[in-house]
C-alpha positions as CSV (number, residue, x, y, z in Angstrom):
1,M,57.2,21.8,-2.2
2,K,55.9,23.8,0.7
3,K,53.4,25.1,-1.3
4,M,52.7,21.5,-2.7
5,I,52.2,20.2,1.4
6,F,49.9,22.6,2.2
7,V,47.5,22.6,-0.9
8,L,47.4,18.4,-0.2
9,V,46.9,19.5,3.7
10,Y,44.3,21.8,2.9
11,S,42.6,19.7,0.6
12,L,42.3,16.4,2.7
13,A,41.3,18.8,5.9
14,A,38.6,20.2,3.3
15,L,37.4,16.6,2.6
16,S,37.4,15.9,6.1
17,I,35.0,18.2,6.9
18,F,32.6,17.5,4.3
19,S,32.4,14.0,4.8
20,Y,31.8,14.6,8.1
21,G,29.0,17.5,7.0
22,K,27.6,14.2,4.7
23,A,27.9,12.0,7.6
24,A,26.1,14.1,10.3
25,E,23.0,15.0,7.7
26,N,22.7,11.1,7.0
27,E,22.8,10.7,10.7
28,Q,20.1,13.3,11.3
29,L,18.0,11.8,8.5
30,A,18.7,8.3,10.2
31,I,17.4,10.1,13.5
32,A,14.4,11.2,11.9
33,L,13.1,8.0,10.0
34,S,13.9,6.0,13.2
35,G,11.1,8.5,14.9
36,Q,9.0,8.2,12.5
37,Y,8.9,4.3,12.7
38,A,8.7,4.5,16.6
39,N,5.7,6.6,16.3
40,K,3.8,4.2,13.6
41,M,4.8,1.2,16.1
42,T,3.3,2.9,19.0
43,D,0.4,4.1,17.1
44,A,-0.2,0.3,15.5
45,S,0.2,-1.0,19.4
46,K,-2.3,1.3,21.0
47,K,-4.7,0.7,18.1
48,L,-4.4,-2.9,18.1
49,E,-5.4,-2.5,21.6
50,E,-8.5,-0.8,20.8
51,L,-9.3,-3.0,17.9
52,D,-9.5,-5.9,20.5
53,T,-11.5,-4.1,23.1
54,A,-14.0,-3.5,19.7
55,V,-14.4,-7.1,18.8
56,K,-14.9,-7.6,22.6
57,K,-17.7,-5.1,22.6
58,T,-19.7,-6.7,19.9
59,L,-19.8,-9.9,21.6
60,L,-21.7,-8.1,24.6
61,F,-25.1,-8.2,22.0
62,N,-27.2,-10.7,20.3
63,E,-28.7,-8.1,17.9
64,A,-26.6,-6.7,15.1
65,E,-27.8,-3.3,15.8
66,G,-26.9,-3.3,19.3
67,S,-23.1,-4.0,18.2
68,S,-23.3,-2.0,14.9
69,K,-21.2,1.2,16.2
70,A,-18.1,-1.5,17.3
71,R,-18.3,-3.3,14.1
72,E,-17.4,0.1,12.1
73,D,-14.8,0.7,14.8
74,I,-13.2,-2.9,14.0
75,W,-13.2,-2.4,10.2
76,R,-11.9,1.2,10.6
77,L,-9.0,0.3,13.2
78,S,-8.0,-3.2,11.0
79,A,-7.6,-0.3,7.9
80,D,-5.6,2.1,10.2
81,I,-3.2,-0.3,11.1
82,K,-3.2,-1.8,8.2
83,N,-1.6,1.3,6.9
84,S,0.6,1.7,9.6
85,V,2.3,-1.4,9.2
86,S,2.5,-1.2,5.3
87,S,5.1,1.6,5.6
88,L,7.2,0.2,8.4
89,P,10.4,-2.0,7.3
90,M,9.1,-5.2,8.5
91,D,9.9,-8.9,7.9
92,P,7.7,-9.5,4.4
93,S,6.1,-12.8,5.2
94,F,4.7,-11.4,8.7
95,S,3.9,-8.2,6.9
96,T,1.7,-9.9,4.5
97,S,0.3,-12.4,6.5
98,W,-0.8,-9.8,9.2
99,M,-2.3,-7.5,6.8
100,N,-4.4,-10.2,4.9
101,Y,-5.6,-11.0,8.8
102,L,-6.7,-7.5,9.4
103,G,-8.3,-7.1,5.9
104,R,-10.4,-9.9,6.7
105,L,-11.3,-9.3,10.4
106,G,-12.9,-6.0,9.0
107,N,-14.3,-6.9,6.1
108,F,-16.1,-9.7,8.2
109,A,-17.2,-7.4,10.9
110,K,-18.6,-5.1,8.5
111,E,-20.8,-7.6,6.2
112,A,-21.7,-9.8,8.9
113,G,-24.2,-7.5,10.3
114,G,-26.4,-7.7,7.0
115,T,-26.4,-12.0,7.1
116,G,-28.4,-12.0,10.0
117,D,-26.2,-15.4,11.6
118,N,-25.1,-13.4,14.7
119,G,-24.3,-17.0,16.1
120,E,-21.7,-17.8,13.3
121,Y,-20.7,-14.3,14.4
122,H,-20.0,-14.8,18.1
123,R,-18.3,-18.2,17.0
124,V,-15.7,-16.4,14.4
125,M,-15.3,-13.4,16.9
126,K,-14.7,-15.4,19.7
127,V,-11.7,-17.3,18.5
128,A,-10.3,-13.7,17.0
129,S,-10.7,-12.1,19.9
130,K,-8.1,-14.4,21.5
131,N,-5.6,-14.7,18.7
132,L,-5.5,-10.9,18.5
133,R,-4.7,-11.2,22.0
134,S,-1.4,-13.3,21.3
135,M,-0.9,-11.2,18.4
136,A,-0.8,-8.0,20.4
137,D,1.7,-9.7,22.9
138,E,4.0,-11.0,20.4
139,W,4.0,-7.5,18.9
140,Q,4.8,-5.6,21.7
141,V,7.8,-7.7,22.7
142,A,8.9,-7.5,19.1
143,T,8.7,-3.8,18.7
144,A,9.7,-3.0,22.2
145,D,13.6,-1.7,21.6
146,M,12.1,0.1,18.4
147,V,9.6,2.0,20.2
148,S,11.9,2.7,23.2
149,G,14.6,4.5,21.0
150,N,17.0,2.1,22.2
151,L,17.2,0.6,18.2
152,S,19.0,2.4,15.3
153,I,17.7,1.8,12.2
154,A,20.8,-0.3,10.6
155,D,20.5,-2.4,14.2
156,W,16.5,-2.8,13.2
157,N,17.2,-4.1,9.8
158,N,19.6,-6.5,11.1
159,R,17.0,-8.0,13.2
160,L,14.6,-8.5,10.4
161,D,17.5,-11.1,8.9
162,V,16.6,-14.3,10.3
163,A,20.4,-14.8,11.1
164,D,20.6,-12.0,13.3
165,S,17.0,-11.4,14.8
166,G,16.6,-11.7,18.5
167,H,12.6,-12.4,17.5
168,D,11.0,-15.2,15.2
169,W,9.4,-13.0,12.5
170,A,8.8,-16.0,10.3
171,G,7.1,-18.1,13.1
172,M,5.0,-15.0,13.7
173,G,4.1,-14.5,10.2
174,T,3.2,-18.3,10.2
175,S,0.8,-18.1,13.5
176,V,-0.9,-15.3,11.8
177,K,-1.5,-17.0,8.7
178,Q,-2.9,-20.1,10.5
179,Y,-5.4,-17.7,12.5
180,T,-6.3,-16.6,9.0
181,E,-7.0,-19.8,7.6
182,S,-9.1,-21.0,10.8
183,D,-10.9,-18.1,11.5
184,F,-12.0,-16.7,8.0
185,P,-11.5,-19.5,5.3
186,L,-11.2,-18.5,2.0
187,T,-14.1,-18.8,-0.3
188,A,-13.6,-20.1,-4.0
189,S,-13.5,-16.7,-5.3
190,E,-11.1,-15.3,-2.8
191,S,-8.5,-18.3,-3.4
192,D,-8.5,-17.4,-6.9
193,S,-8.3,-13.6,-5.7
194,M,-5.2,-14.8,-3.2
195,K,-3.2,-16.4,-6.3
196,K,-3.4,-13.2,-8.1
197,K,-2.2,-11.5,-5.4
198,E,0.9,-14.1,-4.8
199,L,1.5,-13.7,-8.3
200,R,1.7,-17.0,-8.5
201,D,0.5,-17.7,-12.5
202,M,3.4,-14.7,-13.7
203,A,5.5,-16.0,-16.3
204,D,7.9,-13.5,-17.1
205,P,11.3,-14.7,-17.5
206,K,13.4,-14.1,-14.4
207,V,16.1,-11.2,-14.3
208,T,19.6,-11.4,-12.6
209,R,20.5,-9.6,-9.8
210,E,22.8,-7.1,-11.8
211,E,20.0,-6.7,-14.2
212,A,17.6,-5.4,-11.5
213,V,20.4,-2.8,-10.3
214,T,20.8,-1.8,-14.3
215,E,17.0,-1.3,-14.2
216,F,17.4,1.0,-10.9
217,K,19.9,2.8,-12.4
218,K,18.4,3.7,-15.6
219,L,15.0,5.1,-13.9
220,F,17.2,7.0,-10.9
221,P,20.4,8.2,-12.4
222,H,20.5,10.7,-9.6
223,L,20.3,8.4,-7.1
224,S,21.9,4.9,-7.9
225,N,25.6,6.1,-7.7
226,E,25.8,4.7,-4.4
227,T,24.2,1.3,-3.6
228,I,24.3,0.3,0.1
229,G,23.3,-3.7,-0.9
230,V,21.0,-5.8,-2.8
231,E,19.2,-8.2,-1.0
232,M,17.1,-11.0,-1.6
233,S,13.3,-11.2,-0.6
234,K,12.7,-13.2,2.6
235,P,11.5,-16.6,2.6
236,G,7.9,-17.0,3.0
237,S,7.4,-13.9,0.6
238,P,4.5,-13.9,-1.7
239,Y,6.4,-13.3,-4.5
240,P,10.5,-13.0,-4.9
241,F,12.0,-9.8,-5.2
242,Y,15.3,-7.8,-5.4
243,H,15.8,-5.4,-2.7
244,I,18.1,-2.8,-3.2
245,R,19.1,-0.1,-0.6
246,F,20.7,3.4,-1.8
247,A,22.1,6.6,-0.2
248,E,23.1,9.2,-2.3
249,N,23.6,12.9,-1.2
250,Q,20.9,13.5,1.7
251,S,18.8,11.0,0.0
252,V,18.1,7.4,1.7
253,G,15.6,4.9,0.6
254,Y,15.2,1.4,-1.0
255,I,13.7,-0.1,-4.6
256,D,12.0,-3.6,-4.7
257,I,11.7,-5.0,-8.5
258,T,10.3,-8.5,-9.0
259,E,12.7,-11.2,-9.8
260,K,10.0,-12.5,-12.4
261,G,10.0,-9.9,-15.0
262,G,12.1,-7.2,-13.5
263,H,9.2,-4.8,-12.9
264,V,9.4,-2.1,-10.0
265,L,7.1,-3.2,-7.2
266,S,7.8,-0.4,-4.9
267,F,10.3,2.9,-4.2
268,L,10.8,4.8,-1.2
269,S,13.2,7.8,-1.0
270,E,13.4,9.9,2.4
271,R,15.0,13.5,1.9
272,P,14.8,17.0,3.2
273,F,12.3,19.2,1.2
274,G,12.9,22.5,-0.1
275,K,10.4,25.5,0.2
276,E,9.8,25.7,-3.5
277,S,6.9,24.4,-5.0
278,L,6.4,23.6,-8.8
279,P,3.0,23.9,-10.8
280,F,0.9,20.9,-10.3
281,E,1.0,20.3,-14.4
282,D,4.7,20.4,-14.2
283,L,4.5,17.3,-11.8
284,K,2.3,15.7,-13.4
285,K,3.8,15.5,-16.8
286,K,7.3,14.6,-15.0
287,A,5.4,11.5,-13.3
288,E,4.2,10.5,-16.7
289,V,7.4,10.6,-18.4
290,F,8.8,8.5,-15.6
291,L,5.9,5.9,-16.2
292,K,6.5,5.4,-19.6
293,E,10.2,5.2,-19.3
294,A,9.5,2.4,-16.5
295,G,7.5,0.4,-19.1
296,Y,4.0,1.4,-17.4
297,K,2.2,2.4,-20.7
298,D,-1.4,1.7,-20.5
299,L,-2.3,3.8,-17.7
300,V,-4.2,6.9,-17.1
301,Y,-4.5,10.1,-14.2
302,E,-7.1,9.2,-12.0
303,E,-6.9,11.4,-9.0
304,A,-4.5,13.2,-6.8
305,R,-4.3,14.9,-3.1
306,E,-1.4,16.8,-1.5
307,N,0.5,17.3,1.4
308,N,3.0,20.3,1.9
309,T,5.7,18.5,0.4
310,V,4.5,16.0,-2.2
311,W,1.4,15.4,-4.5
312,H,0.2,11.9,-4.1
313,M,-1.0,10.7,-7.9
314,V,-2.8,8.1,-8.6
315,Y,-3.2,6.1,-12.4
316,V,-5.0,3.2,-13.2
317,R,-4.7,0.6,-16.0
318,V,-7.2,0.7,-19.1
319,E,-8.1,-2.2,-20.7
320,P,-8.0,-2.2,-24.5
321,E,-11.0,-4.0,-25.7
322,Y,-13.7,-1.7,-24.0
323,G,-11.6,1.3,-22.9
324,A,-12.3,0.1,-19.1
325,K,-10.6,1.4,-16.6
326,V,-9.6,-1.6,-14.1
327,F,-9.8,-0.2,-10.7
328,S,-8.0,-3.0,-8.9
329,D,-4.8,-2.5,-10.9
330,T,-3.5,1.1,-9.7
331,I,-0.3,2.7,-9.6
332,H,0.4,5.2,-7.0
333,L,3.3,8.0,-7.0
334,K,4.7,10.5,-5.2
335,V,5.9,13.2,-6.7
336,A,8.0,16.1,-4.8
337,K,6.8,19.9,-4.9
338,D,10.5,21.0,-5.0
339,N,11.6,19.6,-7.7
340,A,9.2,16.8,-9.7
341,N,11.3,14.1,-8.9
342,I,9.7,10.8,-7.8
343,V,10.4,10.0,-4.1
344,G,7.6,6.9,-3.7
345,L,5.9,4.5,-6.0
346,D,3.8,1.5,-5.4
347,A,3.1,-0.7,-8.2
348,S,2.1,-3.9,-6.6
349,E,-1.7,-3.7,-7.5
350,Y,-1.1,-2.9,-11.1
351,I,1.9,-6.2,-11.3
352,R,-1.0,-8.4,-10.2
353,K,-3.0,-7.5,-13.1
354,E,-6.6,-8.7,-13.2
355,K,-8.1,-11.1,-15.9
356,T,-10.9,-9.4,-17.6
357,T,-13.4,-11.0,-19.6
358,R,-15.9,-10.3,-22.4
359,Q,-19.1,-8.8,-20.8
360,P,-22.6,-8.1,-22.8
361,I,-23.7,-4.4,-22.3
362,T,-27.6,-4.2,-22.1
363,K,-29.1,-0.8,-23.0
364,K,-30.1,1.4,-20.3
365,D,-32.2,4.2,-20.2
366,W,-30.9,6.4,-17.0
367,K,-34.0,8.6,-16.8
368,T,-36.1,5.7,-16.0
369,F,-33.3,4.2,-13.9
370,F,-32.4,6.9,-11.7
371,H,-35.5,9.2,-10.1
372,S,-36.8,12.3,-12.2
373,G,-34.7,14.6,-9.8
374,A,-31.2,12.6,-11.0
375,N,-28.8,13.8,-13.8
376,V,-26.1,11.6,-15.4
377,V,-23.1,14.1,-15.8
378,K,-20.2,11.6,-16.6
379,E,-20.1,8.1,-18.0
380,E,-17.4,6.0,-18.2
381,L,-16.9,2.0,-18.8
382,A,-14.9,0.6,-15.7
383,Y,-13.8,-3.2,-14.3
384,V,-14.6,-3.1,-10.7
385,E,-14.7,-6.1,-7.9
386,N,-18.1,-6.9,-6.6
387,D,-18.9,-8.2,-3.0
388,R,-18.4,-11.7,-4.5
389,L,-14.7,-10.8,-5.4
390,E,-15.4,-11.1,-9.2
391,Q,-14.3,-8.5,-11.4
392,R,-17.4,-7.4,-13.3
393,L,-17.6,-4.6,-16.3
394,A,-19.8,-2.0,-15.0
395,H,-21.0,1.5,-15.9
396,Y,-19.0,3.9,-13.8
397,L,-21.4,7.1,-13.7
398,T,-21.1,10.4,-11.7
399,V,-24.7,11.6,-10.8
400,T,-26.0,15.0,-9.3
401,L,-29.0,15.3,-7.2
402,D,-31.1,18.2,-6.2
403,E,-31.1,17.8,-2.4
404,N,-33.2,21.0,-1.2
405,G,-31.9,23.4,-3.1
406,E,-28.1,21.9,-3.0
407,I,-26.6,19.5,-5.4
408,G,-25.6,16.3,-4.2
409,T,-22.7,14.5,-6.3
410,Y,-22.4,10.4,-6.3
411,T,-20.5,7.7,-8.2
412,V,-22.9,5.0,-8.8
413,I,-21.2,1.7,-10.3
414,I,-23.9,-0.4,-12.1
415,D,-23.1,-3.8,-13.6
416,T,-23.7,-3.9,-17.7
417,E,-25.2,-7.0,-18.4
418,T,-27.0,-8.0,-14.8
419,S,-27.9,-3.9,-13.9
420,E,-26.9,-4.8,-10.4
421,V,-25.9,-1.9,-8.2
422,I,-22.5,-2.6,-7.1
423,K,-21.7,0.8,-5.3
424,T,-23.2,4.1,-4.5
425,E,-21.1,6.3,-3.0
426,K,-21.2,10.2,-2.3
427,L,-18.5,12.3,-2.9
428,Q,-17.1,15.3,-0.7
């Protein structure tokens, strides 16, 4: 009897120590995440101030040449802020509206220099500067507690809930949406593009909350034993989705699954990484097996880049009629180097599939199209968005040029029907 009591007491003590250790590990991970989020919020605040300054600088000049550097800064800073905001736990309606505004502001600054209509530029940017100031002030108030370190991740997530929030995120999202509509009215092509981004025409049948959880467990059996919660996306989101949060061993994260069709929209897992680094080809094979199991079967590998813990891989949808890559329909994966597990996924662009149309392919003689020193070393077909937001079938060329004894390599994109050069970019 004494031996049995000893065993029970020992087991309870061991279990308590184990539970305490796990709780401490999860707390340390939460602290690390909180620090990362605070840094990104601080970075967004700083760059928002710089963006407002860059906009004001462009209003000093009557000629576009005088403000060219500041316009480039507007385009760069708006993209930087979008990147910071996209990785933060934010109210979806506000995040979507803000990133849309920043994208349109950056594109307007970049493209307006070639129109010659500086009066129109001044009219738009004068209003934009006023709106940016209001946005910066509201952002400072909304994120003050998180930036100061006085708010935990759990408290921050509670604040994103309208019922518990101390800040009107929905109101901020509505204000930014109104700024966008007034400052940068949509063209007809942009309106069609916005419908696609908001998945308004998606006809897939709805899945239930339980079916979404089942899909999560099928794709990530090593993570899905312990779900923290399943929530519906906030009102005002571009499309409804299930937000599933999880914690398993040393991993915490979330997966978003669309209500229509049950598609994996995004996934993120945060955990400590080991020192082992598996061969790239092994990681690539694991990524492609995962994509097929997730139902993404019409993709081809495009490119990858790495940091010290993961490979970031990009896959592109292939349109079947021409075998053309659709560069607006991509999936981004993050694959851990230590064990080949998927730790990040963004399929939002892929889910918003572009509607491609048939297009004539006129015969081209590249020897006469390009200068005699240029050589076409690779040729593919691809659907690419032109500056009028139209999806065009194009020759996607890799071209080399002898540049004073050194070889320069370029990507050149040419419309198959009109021969318009949609884009020329020098590769590093």
